[in-house]
KERO-45316 format. One record per residue (C-alpha): residue in three letters; x, y, z. Coordinates in Angstrom, 2 decimals. Each point is the difference from the previous one (the first is absolute). Example, Ala and Ser with C-alpha at 12.3 -4.5 7.8 and 13.67 -1.06 7.14 Angstrom:
BEGIN
<finu type="Ala" u="12.30" v="-4.50" w="7.80"/>
<finu type="Ser" u="1.37" v="3.44" w="-0.66"/>
// end
This chain:
BEGIN
<finu type="Unk" u="0.00" v="0.00" w="0.00"/>
<finu type="Unk" u="1.25" v="3.43" w="-0.84"/>
<finu type="Unk" u="0.06" v="2.96" w="2.38"/>
<finu type="Unk" u="-1.32" v="3.17" w="-1.56"/>
<finu type="Unk" u="1.97" v="3.20" w="0.62"/>
<finu type="Unk" u="-1.18" v="3.48" w="-0.90"/>
<finu type="Unk" u="2.30" v="2.96" w="-0.85"/>
<finu type="Unk" u="-1.26" v="3.56" w="-0.25"/>
<finu type="Unk" u="1.85" v="2.02" w="-2.65"/>
<finu type="Unk" u="-1.17" v="3.66" w="-0.07"/>
<finu type="Unk" u="-0.52" v="0.44" w="-3.67"/>
<finu type="Unk" u="-0.04" v="3.01" w="-2.29"/>
<finu type="Unk" u="-0.48" v="-1.95" w="-3.18"/>
<finu type="Unk" u="0.34" v="-3.55" w="-1.27"/>
<finu type="Unk" u="3.09" v="-0.22" w="-2.18"/>
<finu type="Unk" u="-0.49" v="-3.46" w="-1.49"/>
<finu type="Unk" u="-1.26" v="-3.52" w="0.70"/>
<finu type="Unk" u="1.58" v="-2.74" w="-2.09"/>
<finu type="Unk" u="-0.99" v="-3.66" w="-0.10"/>
<finu type="Unk" u="2.98" v="-2.38" w="0.03"/>
<finu type="Unk" u="-1.05" v="-3.65" w="0.19"/>
<finu type="Unk" u="-1.94" v="-0.37" w="3.27"/>
<finu type="Unk" u="1.17" v="3.30" w="1.63"/>
<finu type="Unk" u="-0.80" v="3.63" w="-0.39"/>
<finu type="Unk" u="2.69" v="2.72" w="0.23"/>
<finu type="Unk" u="-1.64" v="2.94" w="1.73"/>
<finu type="Unk" u="1.68" v="3.42" w="-0.24"/>
<finu type="Unk" u="-1.19" v="3.12" w="1.75"/>
<finu type="Unk" u="1.22" v="3.37" w="1.32"/>
<finu type="Unk" u="-0.71" v="1.00" w="3.57"/>
<finu type="Unk" u="-0.61" v="3.53" w="1.33"/>
<finu type="Unk" u="3.72" v="0.54" w="0.60"/>
<finu type="Unk" u="0.85" v="-0.49" w="-3.66"/>
<finu type="Unk" u="1.55" v="-3.50" w="0.52"/>
<finu type="Unk" u="-0.89" v="-2.81" w="-2.35"/>
<finu type="Unk" u="-0.95" v="-3.39" w="1.48"/>
<finu type="Unk" u="0.05" v="-3.21" w="-1.99"/>
<finu type="Unk" u="-1.79" v="-3.07" w="1.39"/>
<finu type="Unk" u="0.25" v="-3.52" w="-1.44"/>
<finu type="Unk" u="-2.89" v="-2.19" w="1.18"/>
<finu type="Unk" u="-2.23" v="-2.90" w="-1.13"/>
<finu type="Unk" u="-2.59" v="1.05" w="-2.50"/>
<finu type="Unk" u="-2.99" v="-1.42" w="1.89"/>
<finu type="Unk" u="0.43" v="2.35" w="2.91"/>
<finu type="Unk" u="0.62" v="3.29" w="-1.76"/>
<finu type="Unk" u="-2.40" v="2.90" w="0.22"/>
<finu type="Unk" u="0.85" v="2.48" w="-2.70"/>
<finu type="Unk" u="-0.50" v="3.78" w="0.00"/>
<finu type="Unk" u="-1.08" v="0.27" w="3.65"/>
<finu type="Unk" u="3.34" v="0.98" w="1.50"/>
<finu type="Unk" u="-0.44" v="-2.99" w="2.37"/>
<finu type="Unk" u="2.16" v="-3.02" w="-0.79"/>
<finu type="Unk" u="-1.04" v="-3.42" w="1.34"/>
<finu type="Unk" u="2.52" v="-2.80" w="-0.49"/>
<finu type="Unk" u="0.41" v="-3.66" w="0.87"/>
<finu type="Unk" u="3.27" v="-0.76" w="1.75"/>
<finu type="Unk" u="2.64" v="-1.18" w="-0.50"/>
<finu type="Unk" u="1.58" v="2.02" w="-2.77"/>
<finu type="Unk" u="-1.24" v="3.54" w="0.47"/>
<finu type="Unk" u="2.59" v="2.69" w="-0.61"/>
<finu type="Unk" u="-0.51" v="3.71" w="0.12"/>
<finu type="Unk" u="3.02" v="2.03" w="-1.21"/>
<finu type="Unk" u="0.20" v="3.79" w="-0.04"/>
<finu type="Unk" u="1.71" v="1.74" w="-2.89"/>
<finu type="Unk" u="0.27" v="3.54" w="-1.43"/>
<finu type="Unk" u="-2.85" v="1.26" w="-2.12"/>
<finu type="Unk" u="0.52" v="0.31" w="-3.72"/>
<finu type="Unk" u="0.80" v="3.54" w="-1.19"/>
<finu type="Unk" u="-2.45" v="1.31" w="-2.54"/>
<finu type="Unk" u="1.18" v="1.11" w="-3.43"/>
<finu type="Unk" u="-0.96" v="3.63" w="0.70"/>
<finu type="Unk" u="2.14" v="0.09" w="3.16"/>
<finu type="Unk" u="2.94" v="-1.45" w="-1.90"/>
<finu type="Unk" u="-0.34" v="2.62" w="-2.72"/>
<finu type="Unk" u="-0.16" v="2.79" w="2.60"/>
<finu type="Unk" u="3.13" v="-1.33" w="1.69"/>
<finu type="Unk" u="1.86" v="-0.12" w="-3.33"/>
<finu type="Unk" u="-1.01" v="3.58" w="-0.79"/>
<finu type="Unk" u="1.32" v="1.21" w="3.38"/>
<finu type="Unk" u="3.30" v="-1.82" w="-0.55"/>
<finu type="Unk" u="0.35" v="1.52" w="-3.47"/>
<finu type="Unk" u="-0.67" v="3.52" w="1.33"/>
<finu type="Unk" u="2.52" v="-0.47" w="2.84"/>
<finu type="Unk" u="2.58" v="-1.39" w="-2.43"/>
<finu type="Unk" u="0.04" v="3.08" w="-2.24"/>
<finu type="Unk" u="-0.37" v="2.42" w="2.91"/>
<finu type="Unk" u="3.12" v="-1.36" w="1.73"/>
<finu type="Unk" u="1.91" v="0.11" w="-3.28"/>
<finu type="Unk" u="-0.17" v="3.81" w="0.23"/>
<finu type="Unk" u="2.49" v="-0.08" w="2.92"/>
<finu type="Unk" u="3.07" v="-1.26" w="-1.96"/>
<finu type="Unk" u="-0.99" v="2.05" w="-3.07"/>
<finu type="Unk" u="-0.22" v="3.22" w="2.04"/>
<finu type="Unk" u="3.24" v="-0.76" w="1.86"/>
<finu type="Unk" u="1.80" v="-0.61" w="-3.31"/>
<finu type="Unk" u="-1.28" v="3.30" w="-1.39"/>
<finu type="Unk" u="1.13" v="1.94" w="3.08"/>
<finu type="Unk" u="3.43" v="-1.65" w="-0.12"/>
<finu type="Unk" u="0.42" v="0.96" w="-3.65"/>
<finu type="Unk" u="-1.07" v="3.57" w="0.80"/>
<finu type="Unk" u="2.67" v="0.20" w="2.73"/>
<finu type="Unk" u="2.62" v="-1.17" w="-2.52"/>
<finu type="Unk" u="-0.87" v="2.99" w="-2.19"/>
<finu type="Unk" u="-0.02" v="2.33" w="3.01"/>
<finu type="Unk" u="3.47" v="-1.18" w="1.00"/>
<finu type="Unk" u="1.36" v="0.71" w="-3.50"/>
<finu type="Unk" u="-1.46" v="3.51" w="0.17"/>
<finu type="Unk" u="1.46" v="0.64" w="3.48"/>
<finu type="Unk" u="3.49" v="-1.18" w="-0.98"/>
<finu type="Unk" u="-0.10" v="2.25" w="-3.07"/>
<finu type="Unk" u="-1.05" v="2.95" w="2.17"/>
<finu type="Unk" u="2.85" v="-0.62" w="2.48"/>
<finu type="Unk" u="2.45" v="-0.13" w="-2.91"/>
<finu type="Unk" u="-1.29" v="3.34" w="-1.32"/>
<finu type="Unk" u="0.34" v="1.60" w="3.45"/>
<finu type="Unk" u="3.56" v="-1.27" w="0.30"/>
<finu type="Unk" u="0.81" v="1.61" w="-3.35"/>
<finu type="Unk" u="-1.36" v="3.31" w="1.33"/>
<finu type="Unk" u="2.68" v="0.04" w="2.69"/>
<finu type="Unk" u="2.72" v="0.07" w="-2.70"/>
<finu type="Unk" u="-1.17" v="2.81" w="-2.29"/>
<finu type="Unk" u="1.37" v="3.55" w="0.05"/>
<finu type="Unk" u="-1.28" v="2.08" w="2.95"/>
<finu type="Unk" u="-2.52" v="2.82" w="-0.47"/>
<finu type="Unk" u="-0.74" v="3.05" w="2.14"/>
<finu type="Unk" u="-2.18" v="-0.73" w="3.03"/>
<finu type="Unk" u="-3.59" v="1.18" w="-0.60"/>
<finu type="Unk" u="-2.11" v="1.24" w="2.93"/>
<finu type="Unk" u="-3.41" v="-0.90" w="-1.40"/>
<finu type="Unk" u="-1.35" v="-3.10" w="1.85"/>
<finu type="Unk" u="-1.50" v="-1.50" w="-3.18"/>
<finu type="Unk" u="3.30" v="0.33" w="-1.86"/>
<finu type="Unk" u="1.85" v="-1.56" w="2.93"/>
<finu type="Unk" u="-2.39" v="-2.95" w="0.06"/>
<finu type="Unk" u="0.75" v="-0.65" w="-3.67"/>
<finu type="Unk" u="3.75" v="0.18" w="0.68"/>
<finu type="Unk" u="0.23" v="-2.74" w="2.63"/>
<finu type="Unk" u="3.34" v="-1.84" w="-0.32"/>
<finu type="Unk" u="1.19" v="2.73" w="-2.40"/>
<finu type="Unk" u="3.35" v="1.73" w="0.59"/>
<finu type="Unk" u="-0.12" v="3.71" w="0.85"/>
<finu type="Unk" u="2.62" v="2.59" w="0.92"/>
<finu type="Unk" u="-0.09" v="2.66" w="2.74"/>
<finu type="Unk" u="2.42" v="2.50" w="1.56"/>
<finu type="Unk" u="0.09" v="1.16" w="3.63"/>
<finu type="Unk" u="1.03" v="-0.74" w="3.61"/>
<finu type="Unk" u="-0.76" v="-2.69" w="2.58"/>
<finu type="Unk" u="-1.50" v="0.74" w="3.42"/>
<finu type="Unk" u="1.57" v="-2.75" w="2.11"/>
<finu type="Unk" u="-1.75" v="1.13" w="3.21"/>
<finu type="Unk" u="-3.28" v="-1.62" w="-1.11"/>
<finu type="Unk" u="1.13" v="-3.45" w="-1.17"/>
<finu type="Unk" u="-2.50" v="-2.84" w="-0.08"/>
<finu type="Unk" u="0.90" v="-3.69" w="0.19"/>
<finu type="Unk" u="-1.81" v="-2.76" w="-1.91"/>
<finu type="Unk" u="1.01" v="-3.28" w="1.61"/>
<finu type="Unk" u="0.77" v="-2.80" w="0.05"/>
<finu type="Unk" u="1.38" v="-0.03" w="-3.54"/>
<finu type="Unk" u="2.69" v="-1.95" w="-1.82"/>
<finu type="Unk" u="2.35" v="1.52" w="-2.53"/>
<finu type="Unk" u="-0.99" v="-0.24" w="-3.67"/>
<finu type="Unk" u="3.01" v="-1.66" w="-1.61"/>
<finu type="Unk" u="-0.75" v="-1.87" w="-3.26"/>
<finu type="Unk" u="3.37" v="-1.80" w="-0.02"/>
<finu type="Unk" u="-0.39" v="-1.25" w="3.56"/>
<finu type="Unk" u="-3.63" v="-0.97" w="-0.56"/>
<finu type="Unk" u="0.89" v="-2.05" w="-3.09"/>
<finu type="Unk" u="2.81" v="-1.64" w="1.96"/>
<finu type="Unk" u="-2.30" v="-0.84" w="2.92"/>
<finu type="Unk" u="-2.83" v="-1.26" w="-2.20"/>
<finu type="Unk" u="-1.24" v="-3.37" w="1.24"/>
<finu type="Unk" u="1.47" v="0.36" w="3.47"/>
<finu type="Unk" u="-2.27" v="-0.33" w="3.01"/>
<finu type="Unk" u="1.85" v="2.73" w="1.91"/>
<finu type="Unk" u="1.17" v="3.24" w="-1.58"/>
<finu type="Unk" u="3.45" v="1.38" w="0.76"/>
<finu type="Unk" u="-1.25" v="3.62" w="-0.01"/>
<finu type="Unk" u="-0.09" v="2.09" w="3.18"/>
<finu type="Unk" u="-3.15" v="1.68" w="1.19"/>
<finu type="Unk" u="-0.13" v="3.76" w="0.29"/>
<finu type="Unk" u="-2.09" v="3.01" w="-1.02"/>
<finu type="Unk" u="-0.70" v="2.34" w="-2.89"/>
<finu type="Unk" u="0.71" v="3.63" w="0.93"/>
<finu type="Unk" u="-2.69" v="2.44" w="-1.19"/>
<finu type="Unk" u="1.16" v="3.64" w="0.05"/>
<finu type="Unk" u="-1.84" v="3.24" w="-0.88"/>
<finu type="Unk" u="1.55" v="1.66" w="-3.04"/>
<finu type="Unk" u="-0.58" v="3.67" w="-0.87"/>
<finu type="Unk" u="-0.10" v="0.40" w="-3.80"/>
<finu type="Unk" u="1.56" v="3.40" w="-0.67"/>
<finu type="Unk" u="-1.10" v="0.02" w="-3.62"/>
<finu type="Unk" u="-3.64" v="-0.84" w="0.83"/>
<finu type="Unk" u="-0.39" v="1.72" w="3.38"/>
<finu type="Unk" u="-1.54" v="-3.06" w="1.71"/>
<finu type="Unk" u="1.23" v="-2.61" w="2.47"/>
<finu type="Unk" u="-0.42" v="-3.66" w="-0.90"/>
<finu type="Unk" u="0.97" v="-3.33" w="1.57"/>
<finu type="Unk" u="3.06" v="-1.89" w="-1.22"/>
<finu type="Unk" u="0.92" v="-3.56" w="0.86"/>
<finu type="Unk" u="3.76" v="0.43" w="0.26"/>
<finu type="Unk" u="0.51" v="-3.76" w="0.25"/>
<finu type="Unk" u="0.90" v="-2.86" w="2.30"/>
<finu type="Unk" u="2.01" v="0.06" w="3.22"/>
<finu type="Unk" u="0.72" v="-3.02" w="2.25"/>
<finu type="Unk" u="-1.72" v="-0.11" w="3.37"/>
<finu type="Unk" u="3.11" v="1.21" w="1.85"/>
<finu type="Unk" u="0.13" v="3.10" w="-2.25"/>
<finu type="Unk" u="-3.62" v="1.11" w="0.34"/>
<finu type="Unk" u="0.75" v="2.85" w="2.44"/>
<finu type="Unk" u="1.29" v="3.14" w="-1.84"/>
<finu type="Unk" u="2.96" v="0.47" w="2.37"/>
<finu type="Unk" u="1.44" v="-3.33" w="-1.17"/>
<finu type="Unk" u="0.29" v="1.26" w="-3.62"/>
<finu type="Unk" u="0.77" v="3.70" w="0.27"/>
<finu type="Unk" u="2.40" v="-0.22" w="-2.96"/>
<finu type="Unk" u="-2.89" v="-0.86" w="-2.30"/>
<finu type="Unk" u="-2.30" v="2.84" w="1.12"/>
<finu type="Unk" u="0.30" v="2.30" w="-3.02"/>
<finu type="Unk" u="-0.48" v="3.71" w="0.73"/>
<finu type="Unk" u="0.70" v="1.48" w="-3.43"/>
<finu type="Unk" u="-2.44" v="0.42" w="-2.85"/>
<finu type="Unk" u="0.00" v="-3.05" w="-2.23"/>
<finu type="Unk" u="-1.59" v="-1.16" w="-3.24"/>
<finu type="Unk" u="-1.87" v="-3.22" w="0.48"/>
<finu type="Unk" u="-1.47" v="-2.64" w="-2.29"/>
<finu type="Unk" u="-2.72" v="-2.20" w="1.44"/>
<finu type="Unk" u="-2.97" v="-2.22" w="-0.82"/>
<finu type="Unk" u="-3.57" v="1.14" w="0.66"/>
<finu type="Unk" u="-1.87" v="-2.13" w="2.54"/>
<finu type="Unk" u="-3.66" v="0.23" w="1.01"/>
<finu type="Unk" u="-1.60" v="-0.61" w="3.37"/>
<finu type="Unk" u="-0.09" v="-3.61" w="1.21"/>
<finu type="Unk" u="-2.99" v="-1.83" w="1.45"/>
<finu type="Unk" u="0.56" v="-2.03" w="3.14"/>
<finu type="Unk" u="0.16" v="-3.69" w="-0.85"/>
<finu type="Unk" u="-1.57" v="-2.72" w="2.14"/>
<finu type="Unk" u="1.99" v="-0.86" w="3.14"/>
<finu type="Unk" u="2.17" v="3.13" w="-0.39"/>
<finu type="Unk" u="-0.02" v="2.01" w="3.27"/>
<finu type="Unk" u="-1.35" v="3.51" w="0.20"/>
<finu type="Unk" u="2.53" v="2.81" w="-0.30"/>
<finu type="Unk" u="1.35" v="1.21" w="3.33"/>
<finu type="Unk" u="-0.02" v="3.71" w="-0.78"/>
<finu type="Unk" u="1.00" v="1.19" w="3.47"/>
<finu type="Unk" u="2.85" v="-2.51" w="0.17"/>
<finu type="Unk" u="1.10" v="0.89" w="-3.57"/>
<finu type="Unk" u="-0.24" v="-3.67" w="-0.98"/>
<finu type="Unk" u="-1.69" v="-0.33" w="-3.38"/>
<finu type="Unk" u="-0.98" v="-3.35" w="-1.50"/>
<finu type="Unk" u="-1.45" v="1.20" w="-3.30"/>
<finu type="Unk" u="0.00" v="3.14" w="-2.14"/>
<finu type="Unk" u="-2.94" v="2.18" w="1.07"/>
<finu type="Unk" u="0.67" v="3.25" w="-1.85"/>
<finu type="Unk" u="-2.79" v="2.04" w="1.59"/>
<finu type="Unk" u="1.13" v="-0.86" w="3.53"/>
<finu type="Unk" u="3.68" v="0.48" w="-0.83"/>
<finu type="Unk" u="-0.67" v="3.39" w="-1.58"/>
<finu type="Unk" u="-2.08" v="1.08" w="2.97"/>
<finu type="Unk" u="2.76" v="-0.93" w="2.49"/>
<finu type="Unk" u="2.83" v="1.68" w="-1.95"/>
<finu type="Unk" u="-1.93" v="2.93" w="-1.45"/>
<finu type="Unk" u="0.72" v="-0.92" w="-3.61"/>
<finu type="Unk" u="-2.01" v="-0.66" w="-3.14"/>
<finu type="Unk" u="-1.23" v="-3.62" w="-0.44"/>
<finu type="Unk" u="2.56" v="-0.56" w="-2.76"/>
<finu type="Unk" u="2.48" v="-2.84" w="0.39"/>
<finu type="Unk" u="3.00" v="-1.14" w="-2.05"/>
<finu type="Unk" u="2.60" v="-2.75" w="0.47"/>
<finu type="Unk" u="3.50" v="1.42" w="-0.51"/>
<finu type="Unk" u="1.96" v="-2.06" w="-2.52"/>
<finu type="Unk" u="3.29" v="-1.76" w="0.73"/>
<finu type="Unk" u="1.97" v="2.94" w="-1.39"/>
<finu type="Unk" u="-1.10" v="2.12" w="2.97"/>
<finu type="Unk" u="1.96" v="-2.17" w="2.44"/>
<finu type="Unk" u="2.73" v="1.80" w="1.94"/>
<finu type="Unk" u="2.68" v="-1.53" w="2.27"/>
<finu type="Unk" u="-1.41" v="-0.60" w="3.46"/>
<finu type="Unk" u="-3.57" v="0.68" w="-1.12"/>
<finu type="Unk" u="-2.97" v="-2.16" w="-0.94"/>
<finu type="Unk" u="0.33" v="-2.27" w="-3.04"/>
<finu type="Unk" u="-2.26" v="1.26" w="-2.78"/>
<finu type="Unk" u="-1.78" v="-1.97" w="-2.68"/>
<finu type="Unk" u="-2.45" v="-1.74" w="2.34"/>
<finu type="Unk" u="-2.87" v="-0.22" w="-2.47"/>
<finu type="Unk" u="-1.69" v="-3.36" w="-0.32"/>
<finu type="Unk" u="-2.49" v="-0.32" w="-2.81"/>
<finu type="Unk" u="-2.71" v="-1.90" w="1.80"/>
<finu type="Unk" u="-3.52" v="-0.72" w="-1.14"/>
<finu type="Unk" u="-2.28" v="-2.54" w="1.60"/>
<finu type="Unk" u="0.47" v="-3.13" w="-2.07"/>
<finu type="Unk" u="-1.70" v="-3.02" w="1.59"/>
<finu type="Unk" u="-1.37" v="-1.40" w="-3.25"/>
<finu type="Unk" u="2.16" v="-3.13" w="0.07"/>
<finu type="Unk" u="-1.56" v="-1.25" w="3.23"/>
<finu type="Unk" u="-3.45" v="0.77" w="-1.41"/>
<finu type="Unk" u="0.89" v="-2.01" w="-3.11"/>
<finu type="Unk" u="1.06" v="-2.98" w="2.12"/>
<finu type="Unk" u="-3.15" v="0.28" w="2.13"/>
<finu type="Unk" u="-2.49" v="0.13" w="-2.88"/>
<finu type="Unk" u="1.68" v="-2.67" w="-2.15"/>
<finu type="Unk" u="0.37" v="-2.23" w="3.08"/>
<finu type="Unk" u="-3.72" v="0.37" w="0.74"/>
<finu type="Unk" u="-0.77" v="-0.78" w="-3.64"/>
<finu type="Unk" u="2.07" v="-3.20" w="0.07"/>
<finu type="Unk" u="-1.44" v="-1.21" w="3.33"/>
<finu type="Unk" u="-3.64" v="0.70" w="-0.88"/>
<finu type="Unk" u="0.43" v="-1.55" w="-3.47"/>
<finu type="Unk" u="1.34" v="-3.20" w="1.55"/>
<finu type="Unk" u="-2.88" v="-0.21" w="2.50"/>
<finu type="Unk" u="-2.54" v="0.67" w="-2.76"/>
<finu type="Unk" u="1.51" v="-2.76" w="-2.17"/>
<finu type="Unk" u="-0.04" v="-2.51" w="2.87"/>
<finu type="Unk" u="-3.62" v="0.72" w="0.88"/>
<finu type="Unk" u="-1.67" v="0.31" w="-3.38"/>
<finu type="Unk" u="2.20" v="-1.70" w="-2.61"/>
<finu type="Unk" u="1.87" v="-2.86" w="1.65"/>
<finu type="Unk" u="-3.00" v="-1.04" w="2.13"/>
<finu type="Unk" u="-2.21" v="-0.06" w="-3.09"/>
<finu type="Unk" u="2.46" v="-2.24" w="-1.85"/>
<finu type="Unk" u="0.29" v="-2.38" w="2.92"/>
// end
């Protein structure tokens, strides 16, 4: 005699009922979205009621995932396709920005070269018009007059501009140059009737005080050739100028002119202005912000990394 067992399967719909020999295969989905398949003798099956009655032994009820409909599969494929092309914009954009930085770097190097050429042309008379001065940055000019050594300013710390030494030390971790200061001295232009600021040049730290270099403190009227420089913006991490302590970290022409009572006009004296015991002239460094190489590396690196990840996710996985 057979014992009759009853199993309740909460049913949403009847998937299928197939007759195989003397058994029915009953398939249904419950309220939780799980599919149940029951194999039981045909004589004890009640179809379509959601209530399965079976004769033991040999009743098995196995849960499995519901079948995904065709519409859901199509929607999933459309989302994947949209995501695929959206993410492809990342390496494309990074490549474009890297290429743009390559062109920017070429332009900046050409500009630096042109400015360096300006420092070698014949000097012209110093103009007083601010707009003309702005156009003459890094251009050589000539003036005549006297220094006022009682109002010296000191831009420090600075290292001496020496092309031969710098080329010799290229690649070294530590430079062999000594630290010191650039001496900024008011200069009365007798031919123009105005007082300007002149960077006389570099002195080592032990020669910063005027009494240590009295031999180089020129009192006579001199003719001077220098290079026009404009005001300098404070760079990140550069300290503020200590005006009261006469310790300047960057070239602030308005503040320097206010302290010394001069015009906000500034020139770097050339190397020919150097006198024994005095500051070493020719301390002009043609510097323009040129960080394009690190931008190039950043953007092309991002392009390579994102391209690899895109290939692994959408191309290689599809092939496999």
